[in-house]
Residue frames as qw, qx, qy, qz and C-alpha x, y, z in Angstrom:
[[0.493, 0.109, 0.739, 0.447, -192.63, 75.91, -159.85],
 [0.228, 0.400, -0.178, -0.870, -193.33, 78.23, -162.79],
 [0.759, 0.380, 0.319, -0.422, -196.25, 77.34, -165.04],
 [0.617, 0.644, -0.379, -0.247, -194.06, 76.97, -168.13],
 [0.105, 0.489, -0.858, 0.118, -191.91, 74.39, -166.34],
 [0.650, -0.062, 0.605, -0.456, -194.74, 72.17, -165.22],
 [0.558, 0.214, -0.674, -0.435, -195.11, 68.84, -166.95],
 [0.483, -0.109, 0.751, -0.437, -197.43, 66.38, -165.26],
 [0.360, 0.031, -0.805, -0.471, -198.67, 63.26, -167.03],
 [0.602, -0.039, 0.472, -0.643, -202.10, 61.97, -166.10],
 [0.169, 0.095, -0.938, -0.287, -202.48, 58.29, -167.08],
 [0.628, 0.019, 0.207, -0.750, -206.16, 57.34, -167.43],
 [0.053, -0.050, 0.995, 0.065, -207.42, 53.77, -167.20],
 [0.483, -0.097, -0.351, -0.796, -210.80, 52.98, -168.80],
 [0.667, -0.088, 0.506, -0.539, -213.78, 51.03, -167.59],
 [0.512, 0.061, 0.851, 0.102, -214.90, 47.58, -168.72],
 [0.516, 0.589, 0.606, 0.139, -215.73, 47.43, -172.43],
 [0.157, 0.975, 0.027, -0.158, -214.25, 50.86, -173.04],
 [0.775, 0.247, 0.034, 0.581, -211.02, 52.16, -174.52],
 [0.403, -0.262, -0.085, 0.873, -208.72, 55.15, -174.34],
 [0.054, 0.445, 0.460, 0.767, -211.17, 57.05, -176.56],
 [0.359, -0.771, -0.525, -0.031, -213.30, 57.86, -173.53],
 [0.463, -0.693, -0.086, 0.546, -210.56, 60.26, -172.42],
 [0.567, 0.272, 0.325, 0.706, -209.45, 61.73, -175.77],
 [0.035, 0.835, 0.278, 0.474, -211.32, 65.05, -175.35],
 [0.584, -0.733, -0.228, 0.263, -209.80, 65.76, -171.95],
 [0.592, -0.113, 0.100, 0.792, -206.62, 67.34, -173.27],
 [0.116, 0.658, 0.354, 0.654, -208.73, 70.18, -174.73],
 [0.414, -0.834, -0.168, -0.323, -209.43, 71.38, -171.20],
 [0.810, -0.322, -0.171, 0.459, -206.04, 70.77, -169.64],
 [0.109, -0.966, 0.142, 0.184, -203.87, 73.66, -168.52],
 [0.529, 0.716, -0.445, 0.102, -200.47, 74.12, -170.07],
 [0.063, 0.536, -0.787, 0.299, -198.02, 71.47, -168.90],
 [0.589, -0.051, 0.700, -0.401, -200.65, 68.92, -167.92],
 [0.401, 0.289, -0.696, -0.521, -200.96, 66.03, -170.35],
 [0.829, -0.011, 0.368, -0.421, -203.68, 63.39, -170.42],
 [0.206, 0.382, -0.863, -0.260, -202.33, 60.00, -171.53],
 [0.852, -0.029, 0.154, -0.499, -205.19, 57.53, -172.01],
 [0.133, -0.366, 0.916, 0.094, -204.07, 53.90, -171.81],
 [0.796, 0.105, -0.304, -0.513, -205.63, 50.96, -173.63],
 [0.699, -0.265, 0.652, -0.130, -205.89, 47.38, -172.46],
 [0.089, -0.204, 0.864, 0.452, -204.86, 44.63, -174.94],
 [0.099, 0.396, 0.887, 0.216, -207.66, 43.93, -177.39],
 [0.019, 0.840, 0.454, -0.297, -209.12, 47.45, -176.92],
 [0.079, 0.941, -0.031, -0.328, -208.89, 50.68, -178.88],
 [0.300, 0.803, -0.490, -0.158, -205.42, 51.19, -180.35],
 [0.158, -0.395, 0.904, -0.040, -204.43, 47.70, -179.18],
 [0.804, 0.156, 0.129, -0.559, -207.42, 46.00, -180.81],
 [0.754, 0.403, -0.502, -0.128, -205.17, 43.49, -182.61],
 [0.074, 0.406, -0.822, 0.392, -203.62, 42.27, -179.39],
 [0.496, -0.270, -0.823, -0.061, -205.02, 39.33, -177.44],
 [0.509, -0.674, -0.049, -0.533, -207.45, 40.09, -174.65],
 [0.446, 0.105, -0.769, 0.446, -206.35, 39.33, -171.13],
 [0.570, -0.679, -0.185, -0.424, -208.25, 38.99, -167.87],
 [0.778, -0.215, -0.344, 0.479, -205.11, 38.36, -165.86],
 [0.151, -0.983, -0.085, -0.057, -204.75, 41.50, -163.70],
 [0.605, -0.604, 0.300, 0.423, -201.09, 40.90, -162.89],
 [0.591, 0.194, 0.509, 0.595, -200.14, 40.50, -166.55],
 [0.172, 0.846, 0.368, 0.345, -202.16, 43.59, -167.49],
 [0.352, -0.927, 0.014, 0.129, -200.70, 45.72, -164.72],
 [0.662, -0.357, 0.381, 0.538, -197.18, 44.66, -165.66],
 [0.485, 0.445, 0.482, 0.578, -197.71, 45.63, -169.30],
 [0.013, -0.928, -0.263, -0.263, -199.17, 49.01, -168.33],
 [0.546, -0.760, 0.122, 0.330, -196.34, 49.70, -165.89],
 [0.621, -0.072, 0.433, 0.649, -193.83, 49.16, -168.68],
 [0.274, 0.687, 0.446, 0.504, -195.83, 51.49, -170.90],
 [0.282, -0.946, -0.158, 0.020, -196.00, 54.19, -168.22],
 [0.635, -0.544, 0.228, 0.500, -192.23, 54.06, -167.81],
 [0.574, 0.296, 0.425, 0.634, -191.72, 54.94, -171.48],
 [0.074, 0.895, 0.324, 0.297, -193.18, 58.41, -170.95],
 [0.358, 0.579, -0.275, 0.679, -190.13, 59.76, -169.13],
 [0.460, -0.224, -0.598, 0.616, -189.11, 61.00, -165.73],
 [0.172, -0.395, -0.081, -0.899, -192.00, 63.37, -164.95],
 [0.307, 0.052, 0.665, -0.679, -194.48, 63.71, -162.09],
 [0.348, -0.117, -0.727, -0.580, -197.63, 61.74, -162.87],
 [0.573, -0.045, 0.406, -0.710, -201.18, 61.01, -161.77],
 [0.067, -0.091, -0.970, -0.215, -203.03, 57.71, -162.02],
 [0.534, 0.102, 0.167, -0.823, -206.77, 58.01, -162.75],
 [0.053, -0.036, -0.981, -0.185, -208.86, 54.85, -162.89],
 [0.562, -0.028, 0.020, -0.827, -212.56, 54.67, -163.66],
 [0.915, -0.047, -0.010, -0.401, -214.63, 51.68, -162.50],
 [0.978, -0.050, 0.042, 0.197, -212.60, 48.54, -163.28],
 [0.517, 0.655, -0.200, 0.513, -209.81, 50.93, -164.23],
 [0.355, -0.768, 0.324, -0.425, -209.60, 51.93, -160.56],
 [0.923, -0.298, 0.241, -0.015, -208.89, 48.31, -159.62],
 [0.824, 0.391, -0.009, 0.410, -206.21, 48.09, -162.32],
 [0.089, 0.858, -0.216, 0.458, -204.78, 51.36, -160.98],
 [0.638, -0.656, 0.352, -0.199, -204.12, 49.80, -157.58],
 [0.958, 0.036, 0.185, 0.218, -202.38, 46.85, -159.22],
 [0.551, 0.665, -0.078, 0.497, -200.14, 49.31, -161.07],
 [0.248, -0.849, 0.260, -0.387, -199.49, 51.32, -157.92],
 [0.851, -0.438, 0.288, -0.026, -198.40, 48.18, -156.10],
 [0.885, 0.251, 0.132, 0.371, -196.04, 47.08, -158.87],
 [0.343, 0.794, -0.093, 0.493, -194.48, 50.53, -159.19],
 [0.571, -0.809, 0.111, -0.083, -193.52, 50.58, -155.51],
 [0.825, -0.286, 0.299, 0.384, -190.32, 48.72, -156.38],
 [0.594, 0.533, 0.256, 0.546, -189.47, 51.08, -159.27],
 [0.343, -0.169, -0.102, 0.918, -187.54, 54.38, -159.15],
 [0.094, -0.360, -0.425, -0.825, -190.41, 56.02, -161.03],
 [0.394, -0.610, -0.685, 0.057, -192.66, 55.52, -157.99],
 [0.320, -0.403, -0.255, 0.819, -191.20, 58.70, -156.52],
 [0.028, -0.014, -0.334, -0.942, -192.84, 60.61, -159.37],
 [0.275, -0.521, -0.763, -0.268, -196.37, 59.38, -158.56],
 [0.041, 0.112, -0.321, 0.939, -198.01, 62.40, -156.96],
 [0.526, 0.062, 0.270, -0.804, -201.75, 61.62, -156.99],
 [0.013, 0.153, 0.974, 0.168, -204.16, 58.70, -157.23],
 [0.466, 0.083, 0.054, -0.879, -207.79, 59.19, -158.32],
 [0.153, 0.207, 0.966, -0.009, -210.44, 56.49, -157.89],
 [0.384, 0.120, -0.164, -0.901, -213.49, 57.13, -160.05],
 [0.749, 0.027, -0.233, -0.619, -216.85, 55.35, -159.88],
 [0.692, 0.034, -0.718, 0.068, -215.68, 52.36, -157.84],
 [0.648, -0.697, -0.019, -0.305, -216.78, 51.73, -154.25],
 [0.178, -0.648, 0.702, -0.236, -214.27, 51.01, -151.49],
 [0.354, 0.214, -0.905, -0.096, -213.28, 47.29, -151.27],
 [0.205, 0.065, 0.827, -0.520, -215.52, 46.49, -148.29],
 [0.586, 0.396, 0.248, -0.662, -218.53, 47.02, -150.59],
 [0.388, 0.435, -0.653, -0.483, -217.27, 45.01, -153.54],
 [0.121, -0.031, 0.985, -0.119, -218.23, 41.68, -151.98],
 [0.437, 0.480, 0.590, -0.480, -221.83, 42.63, -152.68],
 [0.278, 0.524, -0.386, -0.707, -221.13, 43.39, -156.33],
 [0.853, 0.224, 0.444, -0.158, -221.44, 39.80, -157.52],
 [0.404, -0.266, 0.666, 0.569, -219.52, 38.24, -160.40],
 [0.522, 0.606, 0.027, -0.599, -220.65, 39.63, -163.74],
 [0.151, 0.447, -0.786, -0.400, -218.59, 37.27, -165.87],
 [0.220, 0.116, 0.965, -0.084, -221.09, 34.46, -165.19],
 [0.470, 0.505, 0.274, -0.670, -223.98, 36.38, -166.82],
 [0.576, 0.355, 0.662, 0.323, -225.42, 35.06, -170.07],
 [0.281, 0.222, 0.339, 0.870, -225.59, 37.41, -173.08],
 [0.213, -0.712, -0.467, -0.480, -229.09, 38.76, -172.35],
 [0.578, -0.727, -0.280, 0.245, -228.28, 39.32, -168.68],
 [0.559, -0.199, 0.099, 0.799, -225.05, 41.00, -169.64],
 [0.114, 0.447, 0.389, 0.797, -226.80, 43.42, -172.04],
 [0.399, -0.784, -0.412, -0.236, -229.37, 44.27, -169.38],
 [0.645, -0.540, -0.151, 0.519, -226.56, 44.90, -166.91],
 [0.417, 0.048, 0.216, 0.882, -224.86, 47.28, -169.34],
 [0.073, -0.658, -0.461, -0.591, -228.10, 49.19, -169.88],
 [0.512, -0.743, -0.373, 0.219, -228.16, 50.01, -166.17],
 [0.517, -0.358, 0.049, 0.776, -225.06, 52.12, -166.69],
 [0.305, 0.870, 0.250, -0.297, -226.84, 54.25, -169.33],
 [0.004, 0.740, -0.492, -0.459, -223.93, 53.98, -171.75],
 [0.600, 0.072, 0.770, 0.204, -224.82, 51.12, -174.06],
 [0.140, 0.372, -0.389, -0.831, -224.60, 52.36, -177.70],
 [0.731, 0.376, 0.358, -0.444, -227.70, 51.62, -179.74],
 [0.553, 0.637, -0.448, -0.297, -225.55, 51.20, -182.87],
 [0.044, 0.343, -0.934, 0.094, -223.94, 48.15, -181.22],
 [0.481, 0.121, 0.729, -0.472, -227.19, 46.73, -179.89],
 [0.687, 0.528, 0.193, -0.461, -228.81, 46.90, -183.32],
 [0.567, 0.616, -0.518, -0.174, -225.97, 45.25, -185.25],
 [0.972, -0.221, 0.018, -0.077, -225.47, 41.54, -184.50],
 [0.801, 0.317, -0.235, 0.450, -221.83, 41.36, -185.67],
 [0.093, 0.626, -0.331, 0.700, -220.83, 44.42, -183.65],
 [0.697, -0.528, 0.148, -0.462, -222.75, 43.10, -180.64],
 [0.985, -0.060, -0.123, 0.108, -221.00, 39.72, -180.82],
 [0.584, 0.444, -0.292, 0.614, -217.60, 41.42, -181.00],
 [0.189, -0.633, 0.266, -0.702, -218.41, 43.74, -178.10],
 [0.856, -0.421, 0.014, -0.299, -219.79, 40.98, -175.88],
 [0.887, 0.114, -0.273, 0.354, -216.51, 39.08, -176.26],
 [0.302, 0.480, -0.320, 0.759, -214.65, 42.15, -174.95],
 [0.440, -0.561, 0.176, -0.679, -217.02, 42.97, -172.13],
 [0.945, -0.269, -0.160, -0.093, -217.05, 39.36, -170.90],
 [0.723, 0.227, -0.333, 0.561, -213.27, 39.44, -170.77],
 [0.057, 0.505, -0.268, 0.819, -213.32, 42.74, -168.86],
 [0.704, -0.503, 0.019, -0.501, -215.93, 41.50, -166.40],
 [0.940, -0.117, -0.256, 0.193, -213.72, 38.47, -165.77],
 [0.446, 0.392, -0.311, 0.742, -210.83, 40.87, -165.20],
 [0.331, -0.560, 0.159, -0.743, -212.96, 42.75, -162.70],
 [0.894, -0.350, -0.148, -0.237, -214.07, 39.55, -160.97],
 [0.838, 0.094, -0.328, 0.426, -210.42, 38.57, -160.57],
 [0.276, 0.333, -0.325, 0.841, -209.80, 41.77, -158.58],
 [0.497, -0.642, -0.298, -0.501, -212.89, 41.84, -156.34],
 [0.792, -0.591, -0.131, 0.080, -211.02, 40.48, -153.33],
 [0.569, 0.486, -0.267, 0.606, -207.75, 42.32, -153.89],
 [0.567, -0.693, -0.244, 0.372, -206.06, 43.38, -150.66],
 [0.352, 0.794, -0.011, 0.495, -204.87, 46.95, -151.20],
 [0.629, -0.275, -0.344, 0.641, -201.95, 47.99, -148.99],
 [0.137, -0.911, -0.198, 0.334, -201.88, 51.43, -147.40],
 [0.590, 0.487, 0.115, 0.634, -200.23, 54.02, -149.66],
 [0.338, -0.524, -0.181, 0.761, -198.46, 57.21, -148.63],
 [0.160, 0.173, 0.459, 0.857, -199.54, 58.82, -151.91],
 [0.330, 0.218, 0.230, -0.889, -202.33, 61.42, -151.98],
 [0.022, 0.263, 0.928, 0.263, -205.67, 59.82, -152.89],
 [0.393, 0.207, 0.236, -0.864, -209.11, 61.17, -153.73],
 [0.246, 0.295, 0.910, 0.154, -212.30, 59.59, -155.04],
 [0.311, 0.223, -0.128, -0.915, -214.95, 60.94, -157.40],
 [0.159, 0.283, 0.940, 0.101, -218.37, 59.59, -158.34],
 [0.250, -0.287, -0.401, -0.833, -221.68, 60.53, -159.92],
 [0.370, -0.093, 0.520, -0.764, -224.53, 61.15, -157.49],
 [0.807, 0.187, 0.068, -0.556, -226.83, 59.01, -159.64],
 [0.271, 0.385, -0.876, -0.105, -224.44, 56.08, -160.10],
 [0.816, -0.210, -0.276, -0.462, -226.72, 53.01, -159.82],
 [0.851, -0.080, -0.471, 0.219, -224.06, 51.08, -157.88],
 [0.321, 0.107, -0.455, 0.824, -223.02, 53.77, -155.43],
 [0.323, -0.663, -0.640, -0.214, -225.91, 54.15, -153.05],
 [0.386, -0.912, -0.130, 0.043, -224.39, 56.47, -150.46],
 [0.185, 0.903, -0.342, 0.182, -221.38, 58.71, -149.94],
 [0.631, -0.584, 0.507, -0.060, -219.76, 56.36, -147.43],
 [0.931, 0.207, 0.274, 0.121, -219.09, 53.85, -150.19],
 [0.591, 0.667, -0.086, 0.445, -216.58, 56.30, -151.67],
 [0.245, -0.860, 0.288, -0.342, -215.49, 57.96, -148.44],
 [0.865, -0.419, 0.274, 0.003, -214.17, 54.68, -147.07],
 [0.775, 0.492, -0.136, 0.372, -211.30, 54.85, -149.55],
 [0.131, -0.871, 0.328, -0.341, -209.75, 56.97, -146.79],
 [0.852, -0.428, 0.300, -0.024, -208.61, 53.70, -145.21],
 [0.901, 0.222, 0.194, 0.319, -206.13, 53.12, -148.04],
 [0.481, 0.577, -0.077, 0.656, -204.06, 56.31, -147.97],
 [0.481, -0.490, -0.363, 0.630, -202.31, 58.25, -145.24],
 [0.081, -0.233, 0.130, 0.960, -202.81, 61.34, -147.45],
 [0.183, 0.561, 0.802, 0.087, -206.56, 61.16, -148.02],
 [0.033, -0.037, 0.153, 0.987, -208.05, 64.11, -149.97],
 [0.437, 0.265, 0.420, -0.750, -211.71, 63.24, -149.65],
 [0.312, 0.360, 0.845, 0.242, -214.59, 61.77, -151.64],
 [0.141, 0.329, -0.092, -0.929, -216.19, 64.15, -154.14],
 [0.409, 0.492, 0.767, -0.049, -219.71, 63.75, -155.53],
 [0.076, 0.231, -0.339, -0.909, -220.60, 65.36, -158.87],
 [0.690, 0.332, 0.176, -0.619, -223.80, 65.38, -160.88],
 [0.566, 0.431, -0.596, -0.373, -224.49, 62.49, -163.24],
 [0.968, -0.141, 0.050, -0.204, -224.47, 58.70, -163.25],
 [0.878, -0.246, 0.261, 0.317, -221.70, 56.11, -163.64],
 [0.599, 0.263, 0.286, 0.700, -220.30, 57.84, -166.71],
 [0.122, -0.866, -0.304, 0.379, -220.71, 61.32, -165.21],
 [0.282, -0.574, 0.297, 0.709, -217.78, 62.82, -167.11],
 [0.364, 0.337, 0.695, 0.521, -219.41, 62.29, -170.53],
 [0.022, 0.925, 0.377, 0.045, -221.31, 65.51, -169.77],
 [0.490, 0.548, -0.104, 0.670, -219.11, 68.48, -170.67],
 [0.267, -0.769, 0.139, -0.564, -220.04, 70.66, -167.71],
 [0.863, -0.487, 0.102, -0.082, -219.56, 67.80, -165.26],
 [0.854, 0.215, -0.075, 0.467, -216.23, 66.96, -166.87],
 [0.213, 0.683, -0.185, 0.673, -215.04, 70.50, -166.19],
 [0.605, -0.676, 0.162, -0.389, -216.18, 70.20, -162.56],
 [0.977, -0.162, 0.011, 0.141, -214.28, 66.90, -162.32],
 [0.679, 0.412, -0.133, 0.593, -211.10, 68.35, -163.74],
 [0.085, -0.749, 0.191, -0.628, -211.30, 71.28, -161.37],
 [0.822, -0.537, 0.095, -0.166, -211.63, 68.94, -158.40],
 [0.929, 0.038, -0.012, 0.369, -208.55, 67.02, -159.48],
 [0.527, 0.495, -0.082, 0.686, -206.48, 70.06, -160.26],
 [0.337, -0.823, 0.100, -0.447, -207.42, 72.02, -157.18],
 [0.858, -0.479, 0.175, 0.065, -205.73, 69.24, -155.24],
 [0.824, 0.278, 0.063, 0.489, -202.90, 68.97, -157.74],
 [0.171, 0.819, -0.090, 0.540, -202.15, 72.68, -157.30],
 [0.583, -0.751, 0.226, -0.213, -201.74, 72.20, -153.58],
 [0.936, -0.141, 0.196, 0.257, -199.40, 69.27, -154.21],
 [0.665, 0.414, 0.122, 0.610, -197.34, 71.27, -156.71],
 [0.318, -0.674, -0.211, 0.632, -197.67, 74.54, -154.81],
 [0.144, -0.105, 0.396, 0.901, -198.43, 76.54, -157.92],
 [0.452, 0.495, 0.355, -0.651, -201.37, 78.02, -159.81],
 [0.044, 0.021, 0.794, 0.606, -202.97, 76.55, -162.93],
 [0.497, 0.293, 0.313, -0.755, -206.43, 77.39, -164.18],
 [0.468, 0.303, 0.814, 0.164, -208.70, 75.07, -166.18],
 [0.042, 0.099, -0.373, -0.922, -209.51, 76.74, -169.50]]
């Protein structure tokens, strides 16, 4: 496949309390023909006027319909944290769709394999103070929200919804996929204590591509240098899948 003919869409699913904005800079570093398409959940980002939902089936169905509007091209699903759980819901729904043949890579980011999720505990039952302390552990709680009561109240409503969404997927049974799968995580992620927690994703794909540790914490890719490392990991595997050469700029 010649470089000018390549068109691969990479759909990115955000973490709890986040929006598509967490991925907006990624297209700056994409090679020609690779397009990052950040998706928003209802009530987040570009869909802020829509009603929040913590029903994973409803959410996955809506996102599947959105993905199908982007045409008949090869695509990647990338899910970070709770986004990785949503990703599997999408993958399962797409199995009955013609577009499933175009899914060429799955990337789990910052979410341990299911056998470890039973120890995670339900975060939706936390009170507001406990919830804020929990968010601080991730090192990504904006001070401008914390110091403004109205903004904090609005954000807490969203994060509680997203934690409920996560809780509703903690015991999901993920069927084996034939699609290539890799996992990525930050070495200092407070909830990923050892490599095995990400390596055990190998049980869910017959085309396992390995667990990859990078520098940083749960939101490792917010660091520019680490983001480039992350993209190179993904695309080194993508190149093998596509059997062509693309270089990260």
